[in-house]
CHARMM internal coordinates of N, CA and C (Angstrom, degrees):
IC EDIT
DIST 1 N 1 CA 1.4569
DIST 1 CA 1 C 1.5235
ANGL 1 N 1 CA 1 C 110.01
DIST 1 C 2 N 1.2704
ANGL 1 CA 1 C 2 N 114.24
DIHE 1 N 1 CA 1 C 2 N 148.34
DIST 2 N 2 CA 1.4532
ANGL 1 C 2 N 2 CA 119.28
DIHE 1 CA 1 C 2 N 2 CA 176.97
DIST 2 CA 2 C 1.5225
ANGL 2 N 2 CA 2 C 110.59
DIHE 1 C 2 N 2 CA 2 C -81.73
DIST 2 C 3 N 1.3101
ANGL 2 CA 2 C 3 N 116.16
DIHE 2 N 2 CA 2 C 3 N 161.02
DIST 3 N 3 CA 1.4694
ANGL 2 C 3 N 3 CA 120.97
DIHE 2 CA 2 C 3 N 3 CA 178.60
DIST 3 CA 3 C 1.5225
ANGL 3 N 3 CA 3 C 109.91
DIHE 2 C 3 N 3 CA 3 C -62.74
DIST 3 C 4 N 1.3191
ANGL 3 CA 3 C 4 N 117.02
DIHE 3 N 3 CA 3 C 4 N -36.36
DIST 4 N 4 CA 1.4673
ANGL 3 C 4 N 4 CA 120.93
DIHE 3 CA 3 C 4 N 4 CA 179.41
DIST 4 CA 4 C 1.5267
ANGL 4 N 4 CA 4 C 110.74
DIHE 3 C 4 N 4 CA 4 C -61.87
DIST 4 C 5 N 1.3237
ANGL 4 CA 4 C 5 N 116.76
DIHE 4 N 4 CA 4 C 5 N -42.31
DIST 5 N 5 CA 1.4670
ANGL 4 C 5 N 5 CA 120.13
DIHE 4 CA 4 C 5 N 5 CA 178.65
DIST 5 CA 5 C 1.5225
ANGL 5 N 5 CA 5 C 111.13
DIHE 4 C 5 N 5 CA 5 C -65.40
DIST 5 C 6 N 1.3255
ANGL 5 CA 5 C 6 N 116.36
DIHE 5 N 5 CA 5 C 6 N -37.74
DIST 6 N 6 CA 1.4647
ANGL 5 C 6 N 6 CA 119.58
DIHE 5 CA 5 C 6 N 6 CA 178.38
DIST 6 CA 6 C 1.5241
ANGL 6 N 6 CA 6 C 111.11
DIHE 5 C 6 N 6 CA 6 C -65.36
DIST 6 C 7 N 1.3329
ANGL 6 CA 6 C 7 N 115.97
DIHE 6 N 6 CA 6 C 7 N -39.22
DIST 7 N 7 CA 1.4628
ANGL 6 C 7 N 7 CA 118.19
DIHE 6 CA 6 C 7 N 7 CA -179.98
DIST 7 CA 7 C 1.5226
ANGL 7 N 7 CA 7 C 110.50
DIHE 6 C 7 N 7 CA 7 C -68.55
DIST 7 C 8 N 1.3270
ANGL 7 CA 7 C 8 N 117.56
DIHE 7 N 7 CA 7 C 8 N -34.29
DIST 8 N 8 CA 1.4650
ANGL 7 C 8 N 8 CA 119.51
DIHE 7 CA 7 C 8 N 8 CA 177.11
DIST 8 CA 8 C 1.5178
ANGL 8 N 8 CA 8 C 110.86
DIHE 7 C 8 N 8 CA 8 C -66.74
DIST 8 C 9 N 1.3160
ANGL 8 CA 8 C 9 N 116.65
DIHE 8 N 8 CA 8 C 9 N -36.85
DIST 9 N 9 CA 1.4615
ANGL 8 C 9 N 9 CA 118.91
DIHE 8 CA 8 C 9 N 9 CA 177.70
DIST 9 CA 9 C 1.5221
ANGL 9 N 9 CA 9 C 111.21
DIHE 8 C 9 N 9 CA 9 C -69.88
DIST 9 C 10 N 1.3245
ANGL 9 CA 9 C 10 N 116.80
DIHE 9 N 9 CA 9 C 10 N -32.99
DIST 10 N 10 CA 1.4636
ANGL 9 C 10 N 10 CA 119.85
DIHE 9 CA 9 C 10 N 10 CA 179.60
DIST 10 CA 10 C 1.5200
ANGL 10 N 10 CA 10 C 111.00
DIHE 9 C 10 N 10 CA 10 C -66.24
DIST 10 C 11 N 1.3322
ANGL 10 CA 10 C 11 N 116.96
DIHE 10 N 10 CA 10 C 11 N -33.85
DIST 11 N 11 CA 1.4637
ANGL 10 C 11 N 11 CA 121.56
DIHE 10 CA 10 C 11 N 11 CA -179.43
DIST 11 CA 11 C 1.5248
ANGL 11 N 11 CA 11 C 112.40
DIHE 10 C 11 N 11 CA 11 C -95.93
DIST 11 C 12 N 1.3192
ANGL 11 CA 11 C 12 N 117.36
DIHE 11 N 11 CA 11 C 12 N 11.35
DIST 12 N 12 CA 1.4650
ANGL 11 C 12 N 12 CA 120.17
DIHE 11 CA 11 C 12 N 12 CA -173.12
DIST 12 CA 12 C 1.5235
ANGL 12 N 12 CA 12 C 112.66
DIHE 11 C 12 N 12 CA 12 C -60.68
DIST 12 C 13 N 1.3206
ANGL 12 CA 12 C 13 N 118.29
DIHE 12 N 12 CA 12 C 13 N -29.99
DIST 13 N 13 CA 1.4608
ANGL 12 C 13 N 13 CA 120.22
DIHE 12 CA 12 C 13 N 13 CA -179.86
DIST 13 CA 13 C 1.5097
ANGL 13 N 13 CA 13 C 113.36
DIHE 12 C 13 N 13 CA 13 C -80.97
DIST 13 C 14 N 1.3212
ANGL 13 CA 13 C 14 N 117.75
DIHE 13 N 13 CA 13 C 14 N -9.36
DIST 14 N 14 CA 1.4535
ANGL 13 C 14 N 14 CA 121.75
DIHE 13 CA 13 C 14 N 14 CA -177.06
DIST 14 CA 14 C 1.5209
ANGL 14 N 14 CA 14 C 109.53
DIHE 13 C 14 N 14 CA 14 C -89.02
DIST 14 C 15 N 1.3011
ANGL 14 CA 14 C 15 N 117.32
DIHE 14 N 14 CA 14 C 15 N 134.11
DIST 15 N 15 CA 1.4685
ANGL 14 C 15 N 15 CA 121.32
DIHE 14 CA 14 C 15 N 15 CA -175.83
DIST 15 CA 15 C 1.5222
ANGL 15 N 15 CA 15 C 110.64
DIHE 14 C 15 N 15 CA 15 C -61.95
DIST 15 C 16 N 1.2961
ANGL 15 CA 15 C 16 N 116.25
DIHE 15 N 15 CA 15 C 16 N 134.99
DIST 16 N 16 CA 1.4495
ANGL 15 C 16 N 16 CA 122.13
DIHE 15 CA 15 C 16 N 16 CA 176.60
DIST 16 CA 16 C 1.5110
ANGL 16 N 16 CA 16 C 114.54
DIHE 15 C 16 N 16 CA 16 C 87.80
DIST 16 C 17 N 1.3107
ANGL 16 CA 16 C 17 N 119.21
DIHE 16 N 16 CA 16 C 17 N -11.93
DIST 17 N 17 CA 1.4627
ANGL 16 C 17 N 17 CA 120.76
DIHE 16 CA 16 C 17 N 17 CA -176.22
DIST 17 CA 17 C 1.5211
ANGL 17 N 17 CA 17 C 111.22
DIHE 16 C 17 N 17 CA 17 C -72.72
DIST 17 C 18 N 1.3115
ANGL 17 CA 17 C 18 N 117.65
DIHE 17 N 17 CA 17 C 18 N -36.39
DIST 18 N 18 CA 1.4586
ANGL 17 C 18 N 18 CA 119.33
DIHE 17 CA 17 C 18 N 18 CA -178.42
DIST 18 CA 18 C 1.5219
ANGL 18 N 18 CA 18 C 111.60
DIHE 17 C 18 N 18 CA 18 C -86.87
DIST 18 C 19 N 1.3248
ANGL 18 CA 18 C 19 N 117.73
DIHE 18 N 18 CA 18 C 19 N -25.19
DIST 19 N 19 CA 1.4655
ANGL 18 C 19 N 19 CA 120.05
DIHE 18 CA 18 C 19 N 19 CA -178.32
DIST 19 CA 19 C 1.5216
ANGL 19 N 19 CA 19 C 111.66
DIHE 18 C 19 N 19 CA 19 C -77.20
DIST 19 C 20 N 1.3280
ANGL 19 CA 19 C 20 N 117.14
DIHE 19 N 19 CA 19 C 20 N -40.99
DIST 20 N 20 CA 1.4582
ANGL 19 C 20 N 20 CA 121.84
DIHE 19 CA 19 C 20 N 20 CA -177.35
DIST 20 CA 20 C 1.5255
ANGL 20 N 20 CA 20 C 109.96
DIHE 19 C 20 N 20 CA 20 C -126.64
DIST 20 C 21 N 1.3235
ANGL 20 CA 20 C 21 N 118.27
DIHE 20 N 20 CA 20 C 21 N 77.70
DIST 21 N 21 CA 1.4680
ANGL 20 C 21 N 21 CA 118.72
DIHE 20 CA 20 C 21 N 21 CA -179.77
DIST 21 CA 21 C 1.5259
ANGL 21 N 21 CA 21 C 111.03
DIHE 20 C 21 N 21 CA 21 C -65.68
DIST 21 C 22 N 1.3012
ANGL 21 CA 21 C 22 N 115.85
DIHE 21 N 21 CA 21 C 22 N 140.80
DIST 22 N 22 CA 1.4575
ANGL 21 C 22 N 22 CA 120.60
DIHE 21 CA 21 C 22 N 22 CA 179.64
DIST 22 CA 22 C 1.5108
ANGL 22 N 22 CA 22 C 113.74
DIHE 21 C 22 N 22 CA 22 C 97.91
DIST 22 C 23 N 1.3243
ANGL 22 CA 22 C 23 N 117.93
DIHE 22 N 22 CA 22 C 23 N -15.69
DIST 23 N 23 CA 1.4631
ANGL 22 C 23 N 23 CA 120.14
DIHE 22 CA 22 C 23 N 23 CA 178.09
DIST 23 CA 23 C 1.5233
ANGL 23 N 23 CA 23 C 109.16
DIHE 22 C 23 N 23 CA 23 C -85.91
DIST 23 C 24 N 1.3151
ANGL 23 CA 23 C 24 N 117.26
DIHE 23 N 23 CA 23 C 24 N 155.23
DIST 24 N 24 CA 1.4737
ANGL 23 C 24 N 24 CA 118.82
DIHE 23 CA 23 C 24 N 24 CA 178.46
DIST 24 CA 24 C 1.5261
ANGL 24 N 24 CA 24 C 111.15
DIHE 23 C 24 N 24 CA 24 C -61.61
DIST 24 C 25 N 1.3186
ANGL 24 CA 24 C 25 N 115.96
DIHE 24 N 24 CA 24 C 25 N 141.69
DIST 25 N 25 CA 1.4596
ANGL 24 C 25 N 25 CA 120.62
DIHE 24 CA 24 C 25 N 25 CA -177.09
DIST 25 CA 25 C 1.5310
ANGL 25 N 25 CA 25 C 108.15
DIHE 24 C 25 N 25 CA 25 C -96.08
DIST 25 C 26 N 1.3242
ANGL 25 CA 25 C 26 N 115.80
DIHE 25 N 25 CA 25 C 26 N 66.09
DIST 26 N 26 CA 1.4581
ANGL 25 C 26 N 26 CA 121.61
DIHE 25 CA 25 C 26 N 26 CA 176.25
DIST 26 CA 26 C 1.5168
ANGL 26 N 26 CA 26 C 106.76
DIHE 25 C 26 N 26 CA 26 C -127.24
DIST 26 C 27 N 1.2980
ANGL 26 CA 26 C 27 N 115.85
DIHE 26 N 26 CA 26 C 27 N 119.69
DIST 27 N 27 CA 1.4556
ANGL 26 C 27 N 27 CA 120.01
DIHE 26 CA 26 C 27 N 27 CA -179.43
DIST 27 CA 27 C 1.5180
ANGL 27 N 27 CA 27 C 109.86
DIHE 26 C 27 N 27 CA 27 C -80.88
DIST 27 C 28 N 1.3182
ANGL 27 CA 27 C 28 N 117.30
DIHE 27 N 27 CA 27 C 28 N 153.53
DIST 28 N 28 CA 1.4681
ANGL 27 C 28 N 28 CA 119.71
DIHE 27 CA 27 C 28 N 28 CA -179.70
DIST 28 CA 28 C 1.5282
ANGL 28 N 28 CA 28 C 113.27
DIHE 27 C 28 N 28 CA 28 C -56.50
DIST 28 C 29 N 1.3353
ANGL 28 CA 28 C 29 N 117.96
DIHE 28 N 28 CA 28 C 29 N -40.06
DIST 29 N 29 CA 1.4658
ANGL 28 C 29 N 29 CA 117.91
DIHE 28 CA 28 C 29 N 29 CA -178.61
DIST 29 CA 29 C 1.5252
ANGL 29 N 29 CA 29 C 110.94
DIHE 28 C 29 N 29 CA 29 C -69.29
DIST 29 C 30 N 1.3215
ANGL 29 CA 29 C 30 N 117.65
DIHE 29 N 29 CA 29 C 30 N -30.84
DIST 30 N 30 CA 1.4629
ANGL 29 C 30 N 30 CA 120.01
DIHE 29 CA 29 C 30 N 30 CA 176.24
DIST 30 CA 30 C 1.5233
ANGL 30 N 30 CA 30 C 110.44
DIHE 29 C 30 N 30 CA 30 C -68.21
DIST 30 C 31 N 1.3217
ANGL 30 CA 30 C 31 N 115.35
DIHE 30 N 30 CA 30 C 31 N -39.13
DIST 31 N 31 CA 1.4591
ANGL 30 C 31 N 31 CA 120.42
DIHE 30 CA 30 C 31 N 31 CA 178.22
DIST 31 CA 31 C 1.5204
ANGL 31 N 31 CA 31 C 110.24
DIHE 30 C 31 N 31 CA 31 C -64.41
DIST 31 C 32 N 1.3321
ANGL 31 CA 31 C 32 N 116.41
DIHE 31 N 31 CA 31 C 32 N -44.55
DIST 32 N 32 CA 1.4653
ANGL 31 C 32 N 32 CA 120.32
DIHE 31 CA 31 C 32 N 32 CA 179.26
DIST 32 CA 32 C 1.5156
ANGL 32 N 32 CA 32 C 111.45
DIHE 31 C 32 N 32 CA 32 C -65.22
DIST 32 C 33 N 1.3302
ANGL 32 CA 32 C 33 N 118.05
DIHE 32 N 32 CA 32 C 33 N -37.33
DIST 33 N 33 CA 1.4605
ANGL 32 C 33 N 33 CA 119.92
DIHE 32 CA 32 C 33 N 33 CA 177.55
DIST 33 CA 33 C 1.5290
ANGL 33 N 33 CA 33 C 110.66
DIHE 32 C 33 N 33 CA 33 C -62.75
DIST 33 C 34 N 1.3085
ANGL 33 CA 33 C 34 N 116.27
DIHE 33 N 33 CA 33 C 34 N -39.69
DIST 34 N 34 CA 1.4643
ANGL 33 C 34 N 34 CA 119.60
DIHE 33 CA 33 C 34 N 34 CA 177.58
DIST 34 CA 34 C 1.5166
ANGL 34 N 34 CA 34 C 112.36
DIHE 33 C 34 N 34 CA 34 C -65.19
DIST 34 C 35 N 1.3256
ANGL 34 CA 34 C 35 N 116.46
DIHE 34 N 34 CA 34 C 35 N -43.94
DIST 35 N 35 CA 1.4697
ANGL 34 C 35 N 35 CA 120.88
DIHE 34 CA 34 C 35 N 35 CA 178.91
DIST 35 CA 35 C 1.5226
ANGL 35 N 35 CA 35 C 110.34
DIHE 34 C 35 N 35 CA 35 C -63.93
DIST 35 C 36 N 1.3316
ANGL 35 CA 35 C 36 N 116.57
DIHE 35 N 35 CA 35 C 36 N -43.64
DIST 36 N 36 CA 1.4637
ANGL 35 C 36 N 36 CA 120.19
DIHE 35 CA 35 C 36 N 36 CA -179.74
DIST 36 CA 36 C 1.5324
ANGL 36 N 36 CA 36 C 110.82
DIHE 35 C 36 N 36 CA 36 C -66.90
DIST 36 C 37 N 1.3206
ANGL 36 CA 36 C 37 N 117.54
DIHE 36 N 36 CA 36 C 37 N -35.39
DIST 37 N 37 CA 1.4596
ANGL 36 C 37 N 37 CA 120.49
DIHE 36 CA 36 C 37 N 37 CA 176.87
DIST 37 CA 37 C 1.5214
ANGL 37 N 37 CA 37 C 111.81
DIHE 36 C 37 N 37 CA 37 C -64.00
DIST 37 C 38 N 1.3230
ANGL 37 CA 37 C 38 N 116.45
DIHE 37 N 37 CA 37 C 38 N -43.32
DIST 38 N 38 CA 1.4641
ANGL 37 C 38 N 38 CA 120.42
DIHE 37 CA 37 C 38 N 38 CA 178.07
DIST 38 CA 38 C 1.5247
ANGL 38 N 38 CA 38 C 110.43
DIHE 37 C 38 N 38 CA 38 C -65.22
DIST 38 C 39 N 1.3400
ANGL 38 CA 38 C 39 N 116.97
DIHE 38 N 38 CA 38 C 39 N -41.19
DIST 39 N 39 CA 1.4671
ANGL 38 C 39 N 39 CA 120.45
DIHE 38 CA 38 C 39 N 39 CA 178.02
DIST 39 CA 39 C 1.5253
ANGL 39 N 39 CA 39 C 110.89
DIHE 38 C 39 N 39 CA 39 C -62.97
DIST 39 C 40 N 1.3248
ANGL 39 CA 39 C 40 N 116.66
DIHE 39 N 39 CA 39 C 40 N -39.83
DIST 40 N 40 CA 1.4647
ANGL 39 C 40 N 40 CA 120.34
DIHE 39 CA 39 C 40 N 40 CA 178.95
DIST 40 CA 40 C 1.5289
ANGL 40 N 40 CA 40 C 110.95
DIHE 39 C 40 N 40 CA 40 C -64.64
DIST 40 C 41 N 1.3228
ANGL 40 CA 40 C 41 N 116.97
DIHE 40 N 40 CA 40 C 41 N -43.12
DIST 41 N 41 CA 1.4673
ANGL 40 C 41 N 41 CA 119.92
DIHE 40 CA 40 C 41 N 41 CA 177.20
DIST 41 CA 41 C 1.5268
ANGL 41 N 41 CA 41 C 111.41
DIHE 40 C 41 N 41 CA 41 C -62.17
DIST 41 C 42 N 1.3225
ANGL 41 CA 41 C 42 N 116.75
DIHE 41 N 41 CA 41 C 42 N -39.34
DIST 42 N 42 CA 1.4614
ANGL 41 C 42 N 42 CA 120.80
DIHE 41 CA 41 C 42 N 42 CA 178.38
DIST 42 CA 42 C 1.5223
ANGL 42 N 42 CA 42 C 111.06
DIHE 41 C 42 N 42 CA 42 C -64.86
DIST 42 C 43 N 1.3292
ANGL 42 CA 42 C 43 N 117.28
DIHE 42 N 42 CA 42 C 43 N -42.61
DIST 43 N 43 CA 1.4647
ANGL 42 C 43 N 43 CA 120.71
DIHE 42 CA 42 C 43 N 43 CA 178.10
DIST 43 CA 43 C 1.5252
ANGL 43 N 43 CA 43 C 111.70
DIHE 42 C 43 N 43 CA 43 C -64.20
DIST 43 C 44 N 1.3191
ANGL 43 CA 43 C 44 N 117.03
DIHE 43 N 43 CA 43 C 44 N -40.48
DIST 44 N 44 CA 1.4678
ANGL 43 C 44 N 44 CA 120.27
DIHE 43 CA 43 C 44 N 44 CA 178.13
DIST 44 CA 44 C 1.5288
ANGL 44 N 44 CA 44 C 110.03
DIHE 43 C 44 N 44 CA 44 C -63.91
DIST 44 C 45 N 1.3241
ANGL 44 CA 44 C 45 N 117.26
DIHE 44 N 44 CA 44 C 45 N -41.61
DIST 45 N 45 CA 1.4651
ANGL 44 C 45 N 45 CA 120.42
DIHE 44 CA 44 C 45 N 45 CA 179.37
DIST 45 CA 45 C 1.5272
ANGL 45 N 45 CA 45 C 111.08
DIHE 44 C 45 N 45 CA 45 C -64.08
DIST 45 C 46 N 1.3288
ANGL 45 CA 45 C 46 N 117.09
DIHE 45 N 45 CA 45 C 46 N -43.08
DIST 46 N 46 CA 1.4678
ANGL 45 C 46 N 46 CA 120.60
DIHE 45 CA 45 C 46 N 46 CA 178.80
DIST 46 CA 46 C 1.5215
ANGL 46 N 46 CA 46 C 110.47
DIHE 45 C 46 N 46 CA 46 C -64.29
DIST 46 C 47 N 1.3296
ANGL 46 CA 46 C 47 N 116.89
DIHE 46 N 46 CA 46 C 47 N -43.30
DIST 47 N 47 CA 1.4683
ANGL 46 C 47 N 47 CA 120.43
DIHE 46 CA 46 C 47 N 47 CA 179.09
DIST 47 CA 47 C 1.5258
ANGL 47 N 47 CA 47 C 110.64
DIHE 46 C 47 N 47 CA 47 C -62.51
DIST 47 C 48 N 1.3178
ANGL 47 CA 47 C 48 N 117.75
DIHE 47 N 47 CA 47 C 48 N -38.40
DIST 48 N 48 CA 1.4620
ANGL 47 C 48 N 48 CA 121.36
DIHE 47 CA 47 C 48 N 48 CA 179.31
DIST 48 CA 48 C 1.5266
ANGL 48 N 48 CA 48 C 110.57
DIHE 47 C 48 N 48 CA 48 C -64.99
DIST 48 C 49 N 1.3331
ANGL 48 CA 48 C 49 N 116.71
DIHE 48 N 48 CA 48 C 49 N -43.68
DIST 49 N 49 CA 1.4669
ANGL 48 C 49 N 49 CA 120.85
DIHE 48 CA 48 C 49 N 49 CA -179.93
DIST 49 CA 49 C 1.5286
ANGL 49 N 49 CA 49 C 110.66
DIHE 48 C 49 N 49 CA 49 C -65.00
DIST 49 C 50 N 1.3307
ANGL 49 CA 49 C 50 N 117.08
DIHE 49 N 49 CA 49 C 50 N -45.98
DIST 50 N 50 CA 1.4672
ANGL 49 C 50 N 50 CA 120.95
DIHE 49 CA 49 C 50 N 50 CA -179.73
DIST 50 CA 50 C 1.5246
ANGL 50 N 50 CA 50 C 110.28
DIHE 49 C 50 N 50 CA 50 C -64.62
DIST 50 C 51 N 1.3223
ANGL 50 CA 50 C 51 N 117.14
DIHE 50 N 50 CA 50 C 51 N -42.45
DIST 51 N 51 CA 1.4611
ANGL 50 C 51 N 51 CA 120.58
DIHE 50 CA 50 C 51 N 51 CA 178.98
DIST 51 CA 51 C 1.5150
ANGL 51 N 51 CA 51 C 112.25
DIHE 50 C 51 N 51 CA 51 C -60.86
DIST 51 C 52 N 1.3173
ANGL 51 CA 51 C 52 N 116.86
DIHE 51 N 51 CA 51 C 52 N -42.94
DIST 52 N 52 CA 1.4656
ANGL 51 C 52 N 52 CA 120.16
DIHE 51 CA 51 C 52 N 52 CA 178.27
DIST 52 CA 52 C 1.5229
ANGL 52 N 52 CA 52 C 111.41
DIHE 51 C 52 N 52 CA 52 C -67.32
DIST 52 C 53 N 1.3303
ANGL 52 CA 52 C 53 N 117.58
DIHE 52 N 52 CA 52 C 53 N -37.76
DIST 53 N 53 CA 1.4630
ANGL 52 C 53 N 53 CA 120.21
DIHE 52 CA 52 C 53 N 53 CA 178.58
DIST 53 CA 53 C 1.5253
ANGL 53 N 53 CA 53 C 110.51
DIHE 52 C 53 N 53 CA 53 C -63.71
DIST 53 C 54 N 1.3224
ANGL 53 CA 53 C 54 N 117.13
DIHE 53 N 53 CA 53 C 54 N -42.97
DIST 54 N 54 CA 1.4681
ANGL 53 C 54 N 54 CA 120.24
DIHE 53 CA 53 C 54 N 54 CA 178.75
DIST 54 CA 54 C 1.5243
ANGL 54 N 54 CA 54 C 110.93
DIHE 53 C 54 N 54 CA 54 C -65.49
DIST 54 C 55 N 1.3097
ANGL 54 CA 54 C 55 N 116.92
DIHE 54 N 54 CA 54 C 55 N -40.81
DIST 55 N 55 CA 1.4655
ANGL 54 C 55 N 55 CA 120.70
DIHE 54 CA 54 C 55 N 55 CA 179.51
DIST 55 CA 55 C 1.5261
ANGL 55 N 55 CA 55 C 110.53
DIHE 54 C 55 N 55 CA 55 C -64.02
DIST 55 C 56 N 1.3231
ANGL 55 CA 55 C 56 N 117.21
DIHE 55 N 55 CA 55 C 56 N -40.70
DIST 56 N 56 CA 1.4620
ANGL 55 C 56 N 56 CA 120.45
DIHE 55 CA 55 C 56 N 56 CA 179.09
DIST 56 CA 56 C 1.5290
ANGL 56 N 56 CA 56 C 111.47
DIHE 55 C 56 N 56 CA 56 C -67.66
DIST 56 C 57 N 1.3339
ANGL 56 CA 56 C 57 N 117.41
DIHE 56 N 56 CA 56 C 57 N -34.89
DIST 57 N 57 CA 1.4705
ANGL 56 C 57 N 57 CA 119.85
DIHE 56 CA 56 C 57 N 57 CA 176.15
DIST 57 CA 57 C 1.5196
ANGL 57 N 57 CA 57 C 110.87
DIHE 56 C 57 N 57 CA 57 C -63.57
DIST 57 C 58 N 1.3420
ANGL 57 CA 57 C 58 N 116.34
DIHE 57 N 57 CA 57 C 58 N -40.66
DIST 58 N 58 CA 1.4702
ANGL 57 C 58 N 58 CA 120.10
DIHE 57 CA 57 C 58 N 58 CA 178.38
DIST 58 CA 58 C 1.5226
ANGL 58 N 58 CA 58 C 110.91
DIHE 57 C 58 N 58 CA 58 C -62.75
DIST 58 C 59 N 1.3255
ANGL 58 CA 58 C 59 N 116.17
DIHE 58 N 58 CA 58 C 59 N -45.26
DIST 59 N 59 CA 1.4607
ANGL 58 C 59 N 59 CA 120.71
DIHE 58 CA 58 C 59 N 59 CA -179.47
DIST 59 CA 59 C 1.5262
ANGL 59 N 59 CA 59 C 109.96
DIHE 58 C 59 N 59 CA 59 C -63.14
DIST 59 C 60 N 1.3331
ANGL 59 CA 59 C 60 N 116.89
DIHE 59 N 59 CA 59 C 60 N -42.56
DIST 60 N 60 CA 1.4587
ANGL 59 C 60 N 60 CA 120.89
DIHE 59 CA 59 C 60 N 60 CA 179.61
DIST 60 CA 60 C 1.5255
ANGL 60 N 60 CA 60 C 110.69
DIHE 59 C 60 N 60 CA 60 C -62.29
DIST 60 C 61 N 1.3217
ANGL 60 CA 60 C 61 N 117.39
DIHE 60 N 60 CA 60 C 61 N -42.06
DIST 61 N 61 CA 1.4618
ANGL 60 C 61 N 61 CA 121.81
DIHE 60 CA 60 C 61 N 61 CA 178.89
DIST 61 CA 61 C 1.5305
ANGL 61 N 61 CA 61 C 110.55
DIHE 60 C 61 N 61 CA 61 C -62.28
DIST 61 C 62 N 1.3172
ANGL 61 CA 61 C 62 N 117.12
DIHE 61 N 61 CA 61 C 62 N -43.93
DIST 62 N 62 CA 1.4699
ANGL 61 C 62 N 62 CA 120.69
DIHE 61 CA 61 C 62 N 62 CA 179.37
DIST 62 CA 62 C 1.5251
ANGL 62 N 62 CA 62 C 111.34
DIHE 61 C 62 N 62 CA 62 C -64.06
DIST 62 C 63 N 1.3247
ANGL 62 CA 62 C 63 N 116.55
DIHE 62 N 62 CA 62 C 63 N -40.01
DIST 63 N 63 CA 1.4654
ANGL 62 C 63 N 63 CA 119.64
DIHE 62 CA 62 C 63 N 63 CA 178.59
DIST 63 CA 63 C 1.5245
ANGL 63 N 63 CA 63 C 111.43
DIHE 62 C 63 N 63 CA 63 C -65.06
DIST 63 C 64 N 1.3232
ANGL 63 CA 63 C 64 N 117.50
DIHE 63 N 63 CA 63 C 64 N -39.34
DIST 64 N 64 CA 1.4684
ANGL 63 C 64 N 64 CA 120.46
DIHE 63 CA 63 C 64 N 64 CA 178.09
DIST 64 CA 64 C 1.5234
ANGL 64 N 64 CA 64 C 110.83
DIHE 63 C 64 N 64 CA 64 C -64.14
DIST 64 C 65 N 1.3391
ANGL 64 CA 64 C 65 N 116.63
DIHE 64 N 64 CA 64 C 65 N -39.55
DIST 65 N 65 CA 1.4670
ANGL 64 C 65 N 65 CA 120.39
DIHE 64 CA 64 C 65 N 65 CA 177.55
DIST 65 CA 65 C 1.5244
ANGL 65 N 65 CA 65 C 109.79
DIHE 64 C 65 N 65 CA 65 C -63.15
DIST 65 C 66 N 1.3357
ANGL 65 CA 65 C 66 N 116.93
DIHE 65 N 65 CA 65 C 66 N -44.67
DIST 66 N 66 CA 1.4665
ANGL 65 C 66 N 66 CA 120.35
DIHE 65 CA 65 C 66 N 66 CA 179.48
DIST 66 CA 66 C 1.5294
ANGL 66 N 66 CA 66 C 111.93
DIHE 65 C 66 N 66 CA 66 C -64.46
DIST 66 C 67 N 1.3315
ANGL 66 CA 66 C 67 N 116.93
DIHE 66 N 66 CA 66 C 67 N -39.64
DIST 67 N 67 CA 1.4658
ANGL 66 C 67 N 67 CA 120.25
DIHE 66 CA 66 C 67 N 67 CA 177.93
DIST 67 CA 67 C 1.5215
ANGL 67 N 67 CA 67 C 110.79
DIHE 66 C 67 N 67 CA 67 C -64.35
DIST 67 C 68 N 1.3302
ANGL 67 CA 67 C 68 N 116.36
DIHE 67 N 67 CA 67 C 68 N -38.98
DIST 68 N 68 CA 1.4661
ANGL 67 C 68 N 68 CA 120.32
DIHE 67 CA 67 C 68 N 68 CA 177.73
DIST 68 CA 68 C 1.5179
ANGL 68 N 68 CA 68 C 111.59
DIHE 67 C 68 N 68 CA 68 C -64.24
DIST 68 C 69 N 1.3225
ANGL 68 CA 68 C 69 N 117.08
DIHE 68 N 68 CA 68 C 69 N -37.99
DIST 69 N 69 CA 1.4684
ANGL 68 C 69 N 69 CA 120.57
DIHE 68 CA 68 C 69 N 69 CA 178.62
DIST 69 CA 69 C 1.5238
ANGL 69 N 69 CA 69 C 111.11
DIHE 68 C 69 N 69 CA 69 C -69.01
DIST 69 C 70 N 1.3245
ANGL 69 CA 69 C 70 N 117.74
DIHE 69 N 69 CA 69 C 70 N -34.24
DIST 70 N 70 CA 1.4632
ANGL 69 C 70 N 70 CA 120.71
DIHE 69 CA 69 C 70 N 70 CA 179.97
DIST 70 CA 70 C 1.5305
ANGL 70 N 70 CA 70 C 111.28
DIHE 69 C 70 N 70 CA 70 C -69.11
DIST 70 C 71 N 1.3352
ANGL 70 CA 70 C 71 N 117.43
DIHE 70 N 70 CA 70 C 71 N -34.40
DIST 71 N 71 CA 1.4627
ANGL 70 C 71 N 71 CA 120.99
DIHE 70 CA 70 C 71 N 71 CA -178.84
DIST 71 CA 71 C 1.5231
ANGL 71 N 71 CA 71 C 110.94
DIHE 70 C 71 N 71 CA 71 C -70.47
DIST 71 C 72 N 1.3177
ANGL 71 CA 71 C 72 N 116.69
DIHE 71 N 71 CA 71 C 72 N -27.15
DIST 72 N 72 CA 1.4691
ANGL 71 C 72 N 72 CA 119.48
DIHE 71 CA 71 C 72 N 72 CA -177.52
DIST 72 CA 72 C 1.4509
ANGL 72 N 72 CA 72 C 111.11
DIHE 71 C 72 N 72 CA 72 C -77.26
END
COOR INIT
IC SEED 1 N 1 CA 1 C
IC BUILD
């Protein structure tokens, strides 16, 4: 048997592998799960950056208030 035939048999249980040999074996729902996972990671990263920026603004404001009280 050729290596190509062996690979087709290995993917025989996967949908679309036997109907369209040579096409990528990625199902639409798997592709969407990957895209949604990347989008979720991006949203978490943005939320983390924004949250830290807001927290640092609060700390900076408190420090300015304390510095103003010390000068008086």
